[in-house]
C-alpha positions in Angstrom: -9.9 -14.0 -28.5 -7.4 -13.0 -25.8 -5.2 -15.8 -24.4 -3.8 -15.4 -20.7 -0.4 -16.7 -19.9 0.7 -17.0 -16.3 4.1 -16.5 -16.4 6.3 -19.2 -14.0 8.0 -18.2 -10.5 11.0 -18.5 -12.4 11.8 -17.0 -15.6 15.4 -18.5 -16.0 17.2 -20.2 -18.9 15.7 -23.5 -17.8 12.2 -22.0 -18.4 12.9 -20.2 -21.6 11.9 -23.1 -23.8 8.7 -23.7 -22.3 7.7 -19.7 -22.1 9.0 -19.8 -25.7 6.2 -22.8 -26.4 3.6 -20.9 -24.6 4.0 -17.4 -26.5 4.2 -19.4 -30.0 1.3 -21.2 -29.2 -0.8 -18.1 -28.3 0.6 -16.1 -31.4 -2.9 -15.9 -33.3 -4.5 -14.2 -30.3 -4.3 -11.1 -28.1 -2.0 -11.9 -25.1 -2.2 -11.2 -21.6 0.6 -12.2 -19.4 -0.1 -12.6 -15.9 3.5 -12.2 -13.7 1.5 -12.7 -10.3 3.8 -15.6 -9.3 7.2 -14.3 -10.8 9.9 -14.4 -8.3 13.1 -14.0 -10.7 13.7 -12.8 -14.0 16.7 -13.8 -16.1 18.1 -12.2 -19.5 17.2 -15.1 -21.6 13.3 -14.9 -20.6 13.4 -11.1 -20.5 14.7 -11.4 -24.2 11.8 -13.6 -25.3 9.1 -11.1 -23.5 10.6 -8.2 -25.3 10.6 -10.3 -28.7 7.0 -10.9 -27.6 6.1 -7.4 -27.7 7.7 -6.8 -31.2 6.0 -9.7 -32.8 2.4 -9.1 -31.4 2.5 -5.3 -32.3 3.8 -6.5 -35.6 0.9 -8.9 -36.1 -1.6 -5.8 -34.9 -2.5 -7.9 -31.8 -2.9 -6.6 -28.2 0.0 -7.7 -25.4 0.1 -6.4 -22.1 1.3 -7.6 -18.6 -0.5 -7.6 -15.4 -0.4 -8.6 -11.7 3.5 -7.8 -11.9 4.9 -9.1 -8.7 7.3 -6.9 -6.3 10.1 -9.5 -7.2 9.5 -8.8 -10.7 9.5 -5.1 -10.6 13.1 -5.5 -8.6 14.7 -7.4 -11.4 13.1 -5.3 -14.2 14.7 -2.5 -12.4 17.6 -4.0 -12.5 17.8 -4.4 -16.2 16.6 -0.4 -16.4 13.1 -1.5 -17.0 9.4 -0.9 -15.9 6.6 -3.2 -16.8 5.2 -0.8 -19.3 8.7 -0.3 -20.7 9.1 -4.1 -21.1 6.8 -4.2 -24.1 7.3 -0.7 -25.0 10.2 -1.8 -27.5 7.4 -3.0 -30.0 5.5 0.3 -30.2 
């Protein structure tokens, strides 16, 4: 089964606990992260997303990110990442 998780507009420290819960609730499914609404990405949530990539790949599950907003692209660029590279660390 594929689970879709819409990411919140602010992926900051305040959002990290909820994001972690959403990710763990979906851990037995393939995962699609919908980043259309993202306006800001902070380091804590970025770390969670990278860790999710590792967990899903280690569990032989698919994980992807789609509808990446321009704001998220800008924030990822500041961290030296692209949407593809965000989950690439799990490969």
